[in-house]
N, C-alpha and C positions, 0 to 999 in steps of 0.2 A: 637354395641360393641361386639367384638369377645371374646368368653369365651373359655379358653383352656380346652382340654379334661382332664380327671382325670389322664391319663398316663403322659401327658405333664406337668400337674401341679406337679405331683410327681417328674418328672425328674428335673423340675426347682427348686423344694425344695431341692433335693439332691445336685444339682449344687451349690446352695446357701450355703449349709453346708460345701462343700468341698473347696470352694474358699478361706476362711480365712486360712485353713490349707496349701493350696498351696502357698498362699502369704507369710505366716510365714516361710515356708520352703525356699522360694526364697530369703527372706530377709537376710539370713545368708551370702549370697555372697556379698550383698551390705554392710553388717556390717563387712566384713572380707577383709583384704589386705594381699598379699604375697610380701615379700621382697626378692630380689635375686640379685646376682652380674651380671652385663652385661658390658663386656669390662672393662673400667676403672671406671665405675659408679655403684652405687647401685640403683635399680629401684623398684618402688612400683606399683603393679597391683591388680585388683580384681581377684578372682579365675575364671578361664575359659575365662578371657579377655586378649586382646592384648594391650589395651590402657594403656600407661604409665601415671599414676596419679601424680607421683613425682619421681625425680631422683636427685642424688647428688654424688659427688665423696667421700663424707664422710658417711659411713653407719650409724654412730651415728645419723645424721640428718634425714636420711631416716627412721630409726626405730622410732624415736621420732615423725616424721610426721605421720607414720602409726597409732601410738597410739592416736595421737591428732585428727585423722579423721575417725577412725574405732574402733569398739568394740574389734575386734580380729586382732592381727598382728602376722603373721607367718613368721619367718625368715628361708628361705629354705636353703638347703645344699649349701655350698660354703665357700670361705674365705673372712672374713671381717676384715679390719684394721681400728679401731676407733681412733679418735684423742682426745676424751674426754669421760667422763662417759655418760651413757644413763639415762636421767631423765624421770620418768613416769609423763606425763603431766596432767592427770585427773583421777577421780574416775572411778571404775567399768570396767576397760579394762583388756584384757588378752593378754599376750605376750608368744609366743611359739617359742623356739629355736630348730630347727630341728636337728636330730641326726647327719647329715653330715655337720652342720654349725660349722665353726671354727672362733672364735673371738679373735683377738689379739690387742695389742696397737701399735699405730704408733711409730716407733723408736724415741728415744730421746724426748719423751713427758711425762708430768706428768698430770694425770687426776686431775680435780678440786676436792679438798677435801671437804667433808661435814663439816659444822660448827655447834656447836663447835667440836673440834677434839677429838682425843683419849687422855684420861687423864692418865699420867704416875703416878707412885707411889709417886712422889714428888709433884703432883698436876699440873705439866706442861702439856699443851695441845699440842698434836702433830698432824700434818696432816696425813691422811690415804687415801687409794685408794679404790674405788668401781666401778664395771662395770655398774650394773643396780641398780639405786638408786631410792627408792620409799618413798614418803611422802603422798601418796594418799590412800583412803579407797577402800577396796574390789578389789584390784589389784591381778591378778593371773599371775604367771610366771611358765611355764613348761620348764625346762631346760634339753633337751635331747642331746645337742651338747657339744662342747669343748671350754673352756675358758682358755686362757693362760695369761690373763691380771693380773698383780700383784695386790694383795688385795682381798677383798671380791667379789665374783661373783655377789651376790645379797645382798642388805641391805634394810630392812624395818625400817624406822627411824621416830618414832612418838614423838621425844623429843620436848618439848615446855615449855614456861615460867610458865604454871600452874602446871607443875610437875605431870601430869596424863598421861594416854595413849592417845596420840594425833592421833593415827591411829587405825582404826577398820576394821576387816575383811580381806579377801584375802587368797591367797594360794601360797605356794612354793612347787613345785614338781621337784625333781632332780634325773635323772639317768645318767647324763652326766659326763664329766671329767673336774674337776676344780683343781686349785692349792691351794685353801683356802676354808674356811668354809662359810656357809650361816649364816647371822647375822640378828637377830630381836631385836629391841630396842623400848621400850615404846609402844608396839603394843598389841592390844587385839583381841581375836577371830580369830586369824590367824591359818590356817590349814597347816600341812606339812604331807600329806599322805604317801609319799615315799621320802626319801633322802638317797643316798648312796655315798660313797667315797672310791675308791680303785685305787691306794694305798692311805691309810690314814696316813698322817703325823701329824695330830692334830684332832681337833673337826670337825664333819660333820655339826652340828648345834650349834650355840651359841646364848644365849638369855640374855637380861638384861631388867629389868623393865617391863616385859610382864605379861599379865594376861588372863585367860580363853582361852588358846591356846591348840589345840589338835594335837599331833604328832602321826603318824602311825608307819610304818616300817622305822627305822633309823639305818643305818649301817656304820661302819667304818671297812674296811677289809684290810688285809695285802697284799702287792704286791707279795710276794713269799711264797711258802709253808713253814710252820714253822715260819713265820714272826709274828711281834707283832704290836699292835696299841696302841695309847694313849687314849684320851677321845673321846667318840662318841658324847655325848651331854654335853655341858658346860652351866649350869644355873648359869651364872656369878654372878648375884646379883639381889635381889628384884623382883623375879618372883613369881606369886601366881596363884594357880588353874591351873597348867599345867598337862595335862594328856598325857601319852605315851603308845601306844599299845605294841611295842616290840623294844628293843634295842639290837644291835649286836656289839661285839668287837671280835678281834682275839688275844688270849693270852693278853688281854688288861691290860694296867696300870690302867685304869678306863673305864667303859662304861658310867658312868654319874658322873659329879662333881656338886653336888648340894650345892651351897654356901648359901647365905642368901635368900633361896627360898623355895617354897612349891610345891611338885609334887607327882603324883601317877604313877607308872610304872606297867603295867600288867605283863610283862615278860622281864627279862634280859637273853640274850643268849651269852655265851662265847664259841667261837670256839677254842678249846684247853684250857689248864689249864690257868686260869687268874693269873696275878700277883696281881691284885686288882680289885674288881668289881665296887665299888662305894665309893664316899666320901660324908658324910653327914655333913652339918654345917660348912664347911670351912669358916673362918672369912674374906676371901678376900673381899675387898671393891669394889664398883662399878667403872668402867672405862668410862662409857658413860652416864648412866642414872643419873638423879638428883631426882628421885622419893624417897619418904620417906621410911624409914626402917619399915619392918613389925615386927621387934624385935624377931621373932621366926623363926625356920627353921624346915622343915620336909621333909622326903623322905620315901615314902611307896612303897615297891616292893612286888607284888603278888607272882610271880613264878620266880625262878632262875634255869636256865638250863645250865649245864656245860658239854660240849661235850669233855671229857678228851682225848678221843682217836681220835679226829679229826686231820687230817694231812694237809688239805688244804681247801680252800673255792673258790667258783665261783659265780659271779653275772650273772644272766640270765635275760636280759631285753627284753620284747616284746613291741616294740615301733611301733606306727602307721606309715605307709608309707604316707608321706605328699607330696603334698596336696591331693592325691587321697582318703585318708581315711576321709577327712572332709565331713560333719560337726560332725559326731558321731564317736567316737573311744574309745578304751580301752587301758590303760597302765597297764602292769603286770610285776612285779619283783619277781624273785625267787632267794633265797639265798640257794645255794647247798653246804653243808659241806660233804667232803669225809672223811670217817672214816677208821681206820686201818682195813685191810682185804678187802677194796673196797666197803663197804656199804655206802649208801648215806642218808643224813638227809635233807629234803627240808622244806623251809619256804616260803610262798607266800603272796603277797599282790596285789590286783587288784583295779583299780580306773577307773570309766567310766566318759566320758565327752560328752557334746552335745553343740555345739556352736550356736545352734538355739535359745537358751534362757537359763537363769540362774534360 
């Protein structure tokens, strides 16, 4: 029987140690699909591959297929016209909408409304529109692109008959352009590290019936120098243990509207003189959640920063070049306030991602 030399034995041992790492690194490509337009169809491929795994004239079906068959679905730059909302099919998947991706609705179509609908003040339920609709746990969506579909660009919906948080975990990160707010209902332990909206005509984030959620840098900024914003965060009703690092508004009517909810904000920043910084304890009732009332309301703010001499604001997003940046990349957002006399005030937030494992 041949006995390997000490050198060969050492080499074999080192090879055995490196193989699992190489295999793990290679697996991310098998776990990832790229969605892109091709002629009149939307096609799905693995990174670096030419084989078409799935194709359809409707990008909604292609994106849903990607999430059903891969852990990571990346929608690359291009124009996508969807005929209905995109439903997240299973737990634990990540959807990335690239910076150059533009998603619109097929003309003369109405997306399927989630049920139950939006509750009016008279109790009547009304249908509403969502582009990316999630009822699954630990779903992550990174929105770098542009959405022109009417309604919420993303909704996490954990409503259920038990009246608790029917959805746990996950993330929303948004540096893209949307026409409406991101909405979380009856969801727990969801993270929103960065969410920005400029121009902001309303809330950037709205929440109802949520608990144990952490928000990072959340901003609503005006379209023009000297402009104004409304609410940046709307804690509509029955949220508890919500923590927020930093909120931004521009001469805001409110940076946060805390209704029947409990939250702690580390810092509120007003770019320009605010009309109003916050509302505590607004008695407005719930429109979506059926969770029980907590009976009390609280809003704790650590630091308030008012840049009275600010004349304008600018969002600076450092977004990965996809798909080249995969599987590891960093997203960085800087909010730059220009002051009278030309001085600058900068606020930064950076988040790292690795698609090789969670």
